[in-house]
PLY file of the C-alpha trace (Angstrom):
ply
format ascii 1.0
element vertex 337
property float x
property float y
property float z
element edge 336
property int vertex1
property int vertex2
end_header
30.44 5.51 40.95
29.05 4.76 44.52
28.84 1.82 47.37
24.96 1.01 47.72
23.73 -0.26 50.78
20.39 -1.86 51.06
18.98 -1.12 54.43
15.47 -3.06 55.63
13.52 -2.61 58.80
15.63 -5.03 61.04
18.96 -3.43 59.95
17.87 -0.01 61.40
16.89 -1.59 64.53
20.54 -2.92 64.56
22.16 0.34 63.67
24.89 1.32 66.51
27.91 3.64 67.12
31.01 2.32 68.27
34.79 3.67 68.88
37.57 1.86 67.58
41.12 2.44 69.14
42.63 0.05 66.57
41.16 1.92 63.44
42.78 5.44 65.24
46.07 3.74 65.20
46.09 2.58 61.71
44.42 5.70 60.47
46.93 7.69 62.25
49.98 5.63 60.41
48.08 6.62 57.27
48.01 10.20 58.12
51.75 10.47 58.90
52.45 9.08 55.44
50.22 11.21 53.46
50.83 14.94 53.80
46.81 15.67 52.20
45.62 14.39 55.43
47.82 16.37 58.12
46.05 19.70 57.95
44.38 19.70 61.01
47.01 17.18 62.69
50.45 18.67 61.73
50.89 19.70 65.69
50.59 16.03 66.15
52.57 14.94 63.47
55.42 17.14 64.60
55.55 15.47 68.24
54.98 11.84 66.83
57.42 12.02 63.95
60.48 11.42 65.69
58.89 8.23 67.14
58.75 6.03 64.37
60.97 5.13 61.58
59.16 4.63 58.30
61.46 1.91 57.13
60.65 -0.20 60.01
57.05 0.34 59.18
57.31 -0.74 55.54
55.21 -3.77 55.65
52.23 -1.85 57.35
52.57 1.12 55.27
52.64 -1.01 51.81
49.34 -2.37 52.43
47.90 1.29 53.24
48.05 2.61 49.68
46.71 5.89 49.06
44.25 4.57 46.11
42.80 1.06 46.17
41.92 -1.46 48.56
43.35 -1.95 52.11
42.94 -5.24 54.11
39.77 -4.97 56.24
41.57 -7.82 58.65
43.85 -5.21 59.67
40.75 -3.02 61.25
37.73 -5.37 61.72
34.61 -3.79 63.05
34.71 -3.61 67.00
32.33 -6.15 68.66
31.08 -3.60 71.35
30.76 -0.09 71.65
33.79 0.15 74.31
36.32 -2.12 72.57
39.86 -2.06 74.16
43.10 -1.74 72.06
44.15 -5.34 72.92
40.64 -7.12 72.54
40.35 -5.45 68.99
44.31 -6.53 68.06
43.24 -10.08 68.90
40.47 -9.95 66.79
43.24 -9.21 63.69
45.62 -12.05 65.18
42.90 -14.53 64.82
41.56 -13.64 61.39
41.41 -16.98 59.23
44.31 -17.43 57.12
42.81 -17.76 54.21
41.15 -14.62 54.60
44.40 -12.86 55.40
45.91 -14.57 51.94
43.11 -13.35 50.04
42.96 -9.65 51.37
46.91 -9.25 50.97
46.80 -10.65 47.39
43.70 -8.08 46.67
45.68 -5.35 48.24
48.92 -6.21 46.91
48.20 -7.31 43.00
44.32 -6.33 42.75
42.94 -4.40 39.99
42.54 -1.21 42.59
45.88 -1.04 43.21
47.37 2.45 42.19
51.31 2.68 42.11
52.69 -1.30 42.55
54.26 -2.37 45.84
58.31 -2.79 46.21
58.17 -6.58 44.44
60.62 -8.08 47.25
58.46 -6.87 50.18
55.27 -8.22 48.51
56.66 -11.34 48.09
57.67 -11.57 51.74
54.11 -10.56 52.94
52.60 -13.02 50.59
54.73 -15.87 51.20
53.95 -16.67 54.76
50.29 -15.25 56.16
51.12 -16.34 59.68
54.09 -14.65 59.91
52.93 -11.99 58.36
49.76 -11.38 60.42
52.31 -11.72 63.73
54.37 -8.91 62.32
51.89 -6.68 61.31
50.43 -7.16 65.03
54.02 -6.18 66.62
53.90 -3.24 64.34
50.49 -1.72 65.04
51.07 -2.33 68.71
53.98 -0.21 68.15
51.92 2.48 66.38
49.16 2.34 69.22
52.02 2.64 72.06
53.79 5.74 70.34
51.27 7.75 68.18
47.95 7.00 69.80
47.79 5.67 73.26
49.44 8.86 75.06
46.31 10.91 73.34
43.81 8.40 73.44
41.90 10.04 76.79
41.64 13.14 74.61
41.00 11.13 71.44
38.28 9.23 72.97
36.47 12.24 74.69
36.04 14.04 71.34
34.79 10.80 69.73
32.48 10.28 72.26
31.27 14.18 71.95
30.99 13.00 68.44
28.13 10.33 69.29
26.67 12.47 71.50
26.01 14.95 68.92
24.97 12.26 66.52
22.34 11.26 69.18
20.97 14.66 69.30
20.57 14.97 65.39
18.43 11.18 65.48
16.46 12.65 68.43
15.64 16.05 66.74
15.29 15.13 63.13
15.40 11.06 62.83
17.98 8.58 61.47
17.59 9.93 57.87
18.82 13.40 59.38
21.73 12.27 60.96
22.92 10.24 58.05
22.81 13.77 55.98
24.88 15.46 58.61
27.77 12.88 58.47
29.65 13.61 55.23
28.98 15.28 51.82
29.61 12.05 49.90
26.73 10.06 52.26
22.96 10.23 50.93
19.92 8.69 52.33
17.79 7.34 49.40
13.75 7.11 50.12
13.67 3.63 49.03
15.98 2.88 51.61
19.52 2.92 50.09
22.30 4.36 51.48
24.39 5.84 48.76
28.03 6.62 49.06
30.45 8.04 46.36
33.36 5.75 46.38
35.74 4.84 43.40
34.19 1.56 43.67
30.92 0.15 42.49
29.33 -2.28 44.74
25.76 -2.93 45.87
25.45 -5.03 49.24
22.04 -6.09 51.04
22.80 -5.44 54.87
20.59 -8.74 55.61
19.62 -8.00 58.92
23.21 -7.27 60.10
22.61 -3.42 60.53
25.25 -0.79 60.21
27.89 0.48 62.27
28.91 3.96 62.51
32.48 4.78 63.33
33.46 8.45 64.35
37.28 8.77 63.26
39.67 11.67 64.32
42.36 10.65 61.31
39.97 9.46 58.38
39.63 13.07 57.51
38.52 14.11 54.90
37.69 11.12 53.68
35.04 8.66 54.35
35.50 4.96 54.40
33.03 2.13 54.05
33.57 -1.67 54.61
31.34 -3.73 52.38
32.88 -6.83 52.03
32.12 -10.11 53.35
32.51 -11.48 55.94
32.60 -7.93 57.75
29.54 -6.08 59.11
28.69 -3.18 57.04
30.55 -0.31 58.65
31.09 3.66 57.53
33.60 5.50 59.19
33.33 9.47 59.10
34.90 12.45 59.96
34.29 12.94 64.00
33.10 16.77 64.80
35.58 19.05 66.33
39.13 17.85 65.29
39.73 21.29 64.03
40.45 22.45 67.33
41.82 18.92 68.60
45.39 19.98 69.09
44.88 23.71 69.79
45.95 24.65 73.30
42.53 24.45 75.29
43.37 27.48 77.50
40.63 30.15 77.15
42.75 33.49 76.81
39.47 35.82 76.00
38.55 38.34 78.63
36.00 37.20 80.80
36.25 39.79 83.54
32.63 40.54 83.72
31.27 36.77 83.75
33.96 36.11 86.28
32.60 38.88 88.61
29.38 37.33 88.25
30.16 33.48 88.52
33.62 33.22 89.74
36.58 32.92 87.87
36.68 28.94 87.43
33.05 28.67 86.84
33.49 31.24 84.01
36.20 29.44 82.39
34.15 26.42 82.63
30.92 27.92 80.73
33.32 29.37 78.00
35.05 26.16 77.51
31.42 24.10 76.76
31.36 25.24 73.29
30.55 21.55 72.19
28.94 18.71 74.64
32.03 17.78 76.79
32.17 14.79 79.42
33.48 15.49 82.95
36.67 13.88 82.50
37.53 16.18 79.80
36.64 19.22 81.73
38.87 17.97 84.72
41.92 17.77 82.23
41.19 21.01 80.58
41.40 22.83 83.96
43.57 20.73 86.17
40.70 20.06 88.32
39.81 16.52 89.76
36.36 14.99 88.64
34.71 15.60 91.53
35.70 19.21 91.86
34.34 19.81 88.09
31.16 17.88 89.17
30.54 20.61 92.17
31.11 23.66 89.66
29.02 22.24 86.47
26.22 21.34 89.27
25.99 24.89 90.43
25.91 26.17 86.69
23.36 23.66 86.06
21.01 24.83 89.28
21.41 28.48 87.55
20.28 27.16 84.33
23.40 27.62 82.67
24.31 24.31 81.83
22.34 20.87 80.96
23.77 17.47 81.32
22.86 14.25 80.22
24.52 10.61 79.89
25.67 8.62 77.33
26.99 4.99 78.51
29.18 5.71 81.13
29.75 9.53 80.37
28.32 12.55 81.47
28.08 15.07 78.67
27.65 19.03 79.77
26.81 21.75 77.55
25.46 25.10 77.60
21.77 26.26 77.77
20.60 29.25 75.64
21.28 31.46 78.71
24.63 30.15 79.05
25.75 30.85 75.46
24.23 34.47 75.81
26.30 35.00 79.13
29.54 33.48 77.59
29.06 35.50 74.39
30.36 32.56 72.45
28.05 30.17 70.01
28.38 26.19 70.86
28.05 22.61 68.61
24.91 21.19 69.85
22.80 23.50 67.07
24.69 21.02 64.63
26.56 23.58 62.74
30.27 23.41 61.74
0 1
1 2
2 3
3 4
4 5
5 6
6 7
7 8
8 9
9 10
10 11
11 12
12 13
13 14
14 15
15 16
16 17
17 18
18 19
19 20
20 21
21 22
22 23
23 24
24 25
25 26
26 27
27 28
28 29
29 30
30 31
31 32
32 33
33 34
34 35
35 36
36 37
37 38
38 39
39 40
40 41
41 42
42 43
43 44
44 45
45 46
46 47
47 48
48 49
49 50
50 51
51 52
52 53
53 54
54 55
55 56
56 57
57 58
58 59
59 60
60 61
61 62
62 63
63 64
64 65
65 66
66 67
67 68
68 69
69 70
70 71
71 72
72 73
73 74
74 75
75 76
76 77
77 78
78 79
79 80
80 81
81 82
82 83
83 84
84 85
85 86
86 87
87 88
88 89
89 90
90 91
91 92
92 93
93 94
94 95
95 96
96 97
97 98
98 99
99 100
100 101
101 102
102 103
103 104
104 105
105 106
106 107
107 108
108 109
109 110
110 111
111 112
112 113
113 114
114 115
115 116
116 117
117 118
118 119
119 120
120 121
121 122
122 123
123 124
124 125
125 126
126 127
127 128
128 129
129 130
130 131
131 132
132 133
133 134
134 135
135 136
136 137
137 138
138 139
139 140
140 141
141 142
142 143
143 144
144 145
145 146
146 147
147 148
148 149
149 150
150 151
151 152
152 153
153 154
154 155
155 156
156 157
157 158
158 159
159 160
160 161
161 162
162 163
163 164
164 165
165 166
166 167
167 168
168 169
169 170
170 171
171 172
172 173
173 174
174 175
175 176
176 177
177 178
178 179
179 180
180 181
181 182
182 183
183 184
184 185
185 186
186 187
187 188
188 189
189 190
190 191
191 192
192 193
193 194
194 195
195 196
196 197
197 198
198 199
199 200
200 201
201 202
202 203
203 204
204 205
205 206
206 207
207 208
208 209
209 210
210 211
211 212
212 213
213 214
214 215
215 216
216 217
217 218
218 219
219 220
220 221
221 222
222 223
223 224
224 225
225 226
226 227
227 228
228 229
229 230
230 231
231 232
232 233
233 234
234 235
235 236
236 237
237 238
238 239
239 240
240 241
241 242
242 243
243 244
244 245
245 246
246 247
247 248
248 249
249 250
250 251
251 252
252 253
253 254
254 255
255 256
256 257
257 258
258 259
259 260
260 261
261 262
262 263
263 264
264 265
265 266
266 267
267 268
268 269
269 270
270 271
271 272
272 273
273 274
274 275
275 276
276 277
277 278
278 279
279 280
280 281
281 282
282 283
283 284
284 285
285 286
286 287
287 288
288 289
289 290
290 291
291 292
292 293
293 294
294 295
295 296
296 297
297 298
298 299
299 300
300 301
301 302
302 303
303 304
304 305
305 306
306 307
307 308
308 309
309 310
310 311
311 312
312 313
313 314
314 315
315 316
316 317
317 318
318 319
319 320
320 321
321 322
322 323
323 324
324 325
325 326
326 327
327 328
328 329
329 330
330 331
331 332
332 333
333 334
334 335
335 336
């Protein structure tokens, strides 16, 4: 079975990328509750597990089943590329109550539901949709504050780096090539159908609304698609680089020869550029101010070791072929895992 999205020329012109702190928050809660999704995130799980109580989160957790439908109103597609958590949560609390009630009922009692929910809790959630939305908003904000916000700068940088990589893939091989690199369950057909392997069988025409592509840290290993009305069609896919997300960013390899050539600080910066990286991330990683990092990167760029490009408000840096050769470590700009 599969979800099939029928794409016209107008839709291709309206395809866009965005980040969603709200989506990451809800997906983080799901990751905490599902050990199968924790492989790359165990250091984070150990850190945040004491900060939340599963019993208190029960109303939210029951709407995040391992199999079946999750209410789309919990994670509405962001309206812009840089939506804030507060903006997105306001969208949740402003969802029409009829939509809330319909999606709650489908999640709790629909045919896709796997294990049945707690009956009393389900009745509580369905009994007063307005109260339920307010209660869920409070719980989601709690999860944002405790689980995601302290790490958001780090997560945001990784998500921005993924979008920069996808932009390079589009430039190198076109939109079709980029889609083929997102996830193994996604295929672009020559008749302009985007086919996503899922447990459901749905066919939707985009009708000029375009497609939203949303990289996510916590969706791994799955790919999720939103295709139901009234939401904008959205594909949420695992961002590249999560395997190294929670590891120490200190490079412990011997760089004596390179340090003698270009200096210790610049050698460490060069060795750390194993993927397109914004200035803010380099500053945080190496404990320097952004202006100091910019000065070192400028020197590396003038030496032909680094190239820089701007994506939105962020400037990304990556090694050139000469920079890779000197550092002796391959990067991710080639598109390899």
